[in-house]
C-alpha positions as CSV (number, residue, x, y, z in Angstrom):
1,M,-28.7,60.6,30.3
2,Q,-32.2,60.6,29.1
3,N,-31.6,57.5,26.9
4,S,-28.9,55.1,27.9
5,I,-26.2,54.1,25.5
6,S,-26.3,50.4,25.0
7,K,-24.4,47.9,22.8
8,Q,-26.1,49.4,19.8
9,P,-23.8,51.4,17.5
10,V,-23.7,55.0,18.7
11,V,-24.5,57.3,15.8
12,A,-24.8,61.1,15.8
13,G,-26.0,63.9,13.6
14,I,-24.3,67.2,14.2
15,G,-25.6,70.5,12.7
16,E,-28.9,72.2,12.2
17,V,-32.1,71.3,14.0
18,L,-35.1,73.2,12.8
19,W,-38.8,73.2,12.1
20,D,-40.0,72.8,8.5
21,V,-42.9,75.2,8.1
22,V,-45.1,74.2,5.1
23,G,-48.3,76.3,5.0
24,E,-50.0,75.8,8.4
25,H,-48.0,72.7,9.3
26,E,-44.7,72.5,11.2
27,T,-42.6,69.3,11.4
28,L,-39.3,68.8,13.1
29,G,-36.3,68.4,10.8
30,G,-32.8,69.5,9.9
31,A,-30.7,67.1,7.8
32,P,-28.3,65.7,10.4
33,I,-31.0,65.3,13.0
34,N,-33.3,63.6,10.5
35,F,-30.4,61.3,9.9
36,A,-30.0,60.5,13.6
37,F,-33.7,59.8,13.9
38,Q,-33.7,57.3,11.0
39,A,-30.5,55.7,12.2
40,G,-32.2,55.1,15.5
41,Q,-35.1,53.4,13.8
42,L,-32.6,51.1,12.0
43,G,-31.0,50.0,15.3
44,A,-28.5,52.7,16.4
45,A,-28.3,54.6,19.6
46,A,-29.0,58.0,18.1
47,L,-27.7,61.3,19.3
48,A,-28.5,64.8,18.2
49,I,-25.8,67.5,18.5
50,S,-27.1,71.0,18.0
51,S,-28.4,74.1,19.6
52,I,-31.9,75.5,20.2
53,G,-33.4,78.8,21.5
54,D,-35.1,79.3,24.8
55,D,-38.5,79.3,23.2
56,V,-41.6,77.3,22.5
57,R,-40.1,75.7,19.4
58,G,-37.0,74.7,21.4
59,Q,-39.1,73.0,24.1
60,R,-41.1,71.2,21.3
61,T,-37.8,70.1,19.8
62,I,-36.7,68.4,22.9
63,S,-40.0,66.7,23.6
64,T,-40.4,65.5,20.0
65,L,-36.9,64.0,19.8
66,R,-37.3,62.3,23.1
67,E,-40.6,60.9,22.0
68,Y,-38.8,59.5,18.9
69,G,-36.0,58.0,21.0
70,V,-33.2,60.4,20.0
71,V,-30.8,61.4,22.8
72,T,-31.1,65.1,23.4
73,D,-28.4,65.6,26.1
74,H,-26.1,67.1,23.5
75,I,-28.5,69.9,22.4
76,T,-27.6,73.2,24.1
77,V,-29.8,76.2,24.7
78,V,-28.6,79.5,23.4
79,D,-30.1,82.8,24.7
80,G,-31.1,85.6,22.5
81,V,-31.8,83.8,19.2
82,P,-34.8,81.6,18.1
83,T,-34.8,77.9,17.5
84,G,-34.2,77.2,13.9
85,Y,-37.0,77.1,11.4
86,V,-37.4,77.2,7.6
87,Q,-40.2,78.1,5.2
88,A,-40.5,75.2,2.9
89,R,-42.6,75.4,-0.3
90,V,-43.6,72.1,-1.9
91,D,-44.4,72.1,-5.6
92,A,-46.9,69.9,-7.5
93,D,-44.4,67.1,-7.7
94,G,-43.8,67.1,-3.9
95,V,-40.3,68.7,-4.3
96,A,-39.5,71.1,-1.5
97,A,-37.7,74.5,-1.8
98,Y,-36.4,76.2,1.3
99,E,-36.0,79.8,2.6
100,F,-33.8,80.0,5.7
101,P,-33.9,82.9,8.1
102,A,-30.6,84.3,9.3
103,E,-29.2,84.1,12.9
104,V,-30.9,81.2,14.6
105,A,-29.7,78.9,17.4
106,W,-27.9,76.4,15.2
107,D,-25.7,79.2,14.0
108,R,-24.2,79.1,17.5
109,I,-23.7,75.4,18.1
110,A,-21.9,74.9,21.4
111,I,-20.3,71.5,22.3
112,E,-20.1,70.9,26.0
113,S,-18.0,68.6,28.1
114,A,-20.6,65.8,28.0
115,T,-20.5,65.8,24.2
116,W,-16.7,65.7,24.1
117,A,-16.9,62.8,26.6
118,I,-19.2,60.7,24.3
119,A,-16.9,61.1,21.3
120,P,-14.9,57.9,21.9
121,Q,-18.2,55.9,21.8
122,L,-19.3,57.1,18.4
123,R,-19.3,54.7,15.4
124,A,-20.6,57.2,12.8
125,I,-21.5,60.9,12.5
126,C,-23.3,62.8,9.8
127,F,-22.6,66.5,9.1
128,G,-23.5,68.9,6.3
129,S,-22.6,72.2,4.7
130,L,-25.7,74.2,5.8
131,A,-24.8,74.4,9.5
132,Q,-21.4,75.7,8.5
133,R,-22.8,79.0,7.1
134,A,-21.8,80.7,10.4
135,E,-18.2,80.6,11.4
136,H,-19.0,79.8,15.0
137,S,-20.8,76.6,14.2
138,R,-18.3,75.7,11.4
139,E,-15.5,75.8,13.9
140,A,-17.4,73.8,16.4
141,I,-18.3,71.1,13.9
142,H,-14.8,70.7,12.6
143,S,-13.2,70.8,16.0
144,F,-15.4,67.9,17.0
145,L,-14.8,65.9,13.8
146,K,-11.0,66.3,14.2
147,A,-11.2,65.1,17.8
148,L,-12.9,61.8,16.9
149,P,-10.9,58.6,17.2
150,P,-9.8,56.7,14.0
151,G,-12.4,54.5,12.6
152,V,-15.5,56.7,13.2
153,L,-17.4,56.8,10.0
154,K,-17.8,60.5,9.0
155,I,-20.5,61.2,6.5
156,F,-20.6,64.6,4.6
157,D,-24.1,65.4,3.3
158,L,-23.6,68.4,0.9
159,N,-26.6,70.7,1.0
160,I,-26.5,73.6,-1.4
161,R,-29.1,75.8,0.2
162,Q,-29.4,79.5,-0.9
163,D,-25.8,80.8,-0.9
164,Y,-24.8,79.0,2.4
165,Y,-21.9,77.1,1.0
166,S,-18.5,77.8,-0.5
167,T,-15.6,76.0,-2.2
168,E,-13.6,76.3,1.1
169,I,-16.4,74.8,3.2
170,I,-17.0,71.9,0.7
171,R,-13.3,71.0,0.3
172,D,-12.6,71.2,4.1
173,S,-15.6,69.0,4.7
174,L,-14.5,66.5,2.0
175,I,-11.1,66.3,3.7
176,Q,-12.8,65.3,6.9
177,A,-15.2,62.8,5.3
178,D,-15.2,59.1,4.8
179,I,-18.5,59.1,2.9
180,L,-19.9,61.8,0.6
181,K,-23.6,62.0,-0.1
182,L,-24.8,64.0,-3.1
183,N,-27.9,64.6,-5.3
184,D,-28.1,65.7,-8.9
185,D,-27.7,69.4,-8.3
186,E,-24.8,68.8,-5.9
187,I,-22.8,66.6,-8.3
188,A,-23.2,69.3,-11.0
189,L,-21.7,71.8,-8.5
190,L,-18.8,69.5,-7.7
191,T,-18.3,68.8,-11.4
192,R,-17.6,72.5,-12.0
193,Q,-15.7,73.1,-8.8
194,E,-13.4,70.1,-9.0
195,G,-13.1,70.0,-12.8
196,L,-14.5,66.5,-13.0
197,K,-14.7,64.7,-16.4
198,G,-16.4,61.7,-17.9
199,S,-19.5,59.7,-16.9
200,T,-21.3,60.0,-13.6
201,E,-19.5,56.9,-12.3
202,Q,-16.2,58.2,-13.4
203,R,-16.8,61.5,-11.7
204,L,-17.7,59.8,-8.4
205,T,-14.7,57.6,-8.7
206,A,-12.5,60.7,-9.1
207,L,-13.9,62.1,-5.9
208,V,-13.4,58.9,-4.1
209,E,-9.7,58.8,-5.2
210,R,-9.0,62.5,-4.7
211,Y,-10.4,62.7,-1.2
212,R,-9.7,59.1,-0.1
213,L,-13.3,58.4,0.5
214,S,-14.6,54.9,1.4
215,L,-17.9,55.7,-0.5
216,A,-19.5,58.3,-2.7
217,V,-23.3,58.2,-2.9
218,L,-25.5,59.9,-5.5
219,T,-29.2,60.0,-5.1
220,R,-31.2,60.7,-8.3
221,G,-34.8,61.1,-7.1
222,E,-37.2,58.8,-9.0
223,R,-34.2,57.5,-11.0
224,G,-32.7,55.7,-8.0
225,S,-29.1,56.0,-6.8
226,L,-25.5,55.2,-7.6
227,L,-22.9,54.1,-5.0
228,V,-19.2,54.0,-5.7
229,S,-16.4,52.7,-3.4
230,P,-12.8,52.1,-4.2
231,T,-13.6,48.5,-5.0
232,A,-17.2,48.3,-6.1
233,T,-20.2,50.0,-7.7
234,A,-23.9,49.6,-7.1
235,D,-26.5,51.1,-9.3
236,H,-30.3,51.0,-8.5
237,C,-33.2,52.3,-10.6
238,G,-35.3,53.3,-7.6
239,Y,-38.8,52.5,-6.5
240,Q,-42.0,54.4,-7.5
241,A,-43.7,56.4,-4.8
242,D,-46.8,58.4,-4.5
243,V,-44.9,61.5,-3.4
244,V,-46.4,63.7,-0.7
245,D,-43.2,65.6,-0.2
246,T,-39.4,64.9,-0.5
247,I,-38.5,66.4,2.9
248,G,-36.2,64.0,4.8
249,A,-36.0,61.4,2.0
250,G,-32.3,61.9,1.4
251,D,-31.6,61.9,5.1
252,S,-33.3,58.6,5.5
253,F,-31.2,57.3,2.6
254,T,-28.1,58.5,4.3
255,A,-29.0,56.7,7.5
256,V,-29.4,53.4,5.7
257,I,-26.0,53.9,4.1
258,A,-24.4,54.5,7.5
259,M,-26.0,51.5,9.2
260,G,-25.2,49.2,6.2
261,M,-21.6,50.3,6.1
262,L,-21.2,49.8,9.9
263,R,-22.7,46.3,9.5
264,G,-20.4,45.4,6.6
265,Y,-23.2,44.8,4.1
266,A,-22.6,44.6,0.3
267,L,-23.3,47.8,-1.6
268,D,-26.1,46.3,-3.6
269,K,-27.9,45.3,-0.4
270,I,-27.4,48.8,1.1
271,N,-28.6,50.5,-2.1
272,E,-31.7,48.5,-2.4
273,H,-32.8,49.1,1.2
274,A,-32.0,52.8,1.0
275,N,-34.2,53.2,-2.0
276,L,-37.1,51.4,-0.3
277,V,-36.8,53.5,2.8
278,A,-36.5,56.8,0.9
279,A,-39.6,55.9,-1.3
280,H,-41.6,55.2,1.9
281,V,-40.5,58.6,3.4
282,C,-41.5,60.4,0.2
283,G,-45.0,59.0,0.6
284,R,-45.5,60.7,4.0
285,R,-45.6,64.3,5.2
286,G,-42.5,65.7,6.9
287,A,-39.0,64.4,7.5
288,M,-39.3,62.2,10.6
289,V,-41.4,59.4,9.2
290,V,-41.9,56.3,11.3
291,L,-40.8,53.2,9.4
292,P,-42.8,50.0,9.4
293,E,-41.2,46.9,10.9
294,N,-40.1,45.4,7.6
295,L,-38.1,48.5,6.8
296,R,-36.6,48.7,10.2
297,N,-35.2,45.2,9.9
298,F,-32.0,45.8,8.1
């Protein structure tokens, strides 16, 4: 194994790995892989579970992740399709919009014996809805999630990209999840889909109760975030940032949530640090932003 698994909590992101193409610049990303990278900065042994093509972008994916300390042994190579990429357009406020090509390597995620073998060591795993757009990857992801032992923290990051989601995908994922991570657009979607009523906190509480979640997380951009568990609530107004782009900010937020929950921190402490990290990421280009020492210490 390229990076040894130590006594650090072993944390994985499973799903899309891709290159964010913004103008002439390309930076490595993909929500679950961004999550793994940031969890590694916060003290986890970080794994990426995905697939790449046999191409230049695929080679760069492996070398970049290794440079960042993310274990790449669980990324398979798929012949005949390109490594994932996405055209990202960033508006004047730094907010990114995405256009995904069809039929790329992460639509054919393959989980090999070495990955099945590492499952008992996992403490947390993040998965999303985007990588489930293709039936092959959807089945692979859910098979792996169902095989995990009790106690593994499963984090569902709902991503409503283009039309690559459905009520079935969302509900099946919620059934698997312990933690749900949403933004403003995504809670609006779930409000309609699930017939939620009342205040934002009441709607998150309803989701926690309906799907037996340990935590529901709502990020609200510059307005901060709201965390709701079965026993506590934490509301944070956020931190101001000179936004370069928002790519990867939500994923860094999710990584702090995972590490804070694994360490048993109070929701207020988790929420504050997650906002600090996300604001820092917004102020830098690309998803995989290296954190300063004060933000790594959590």
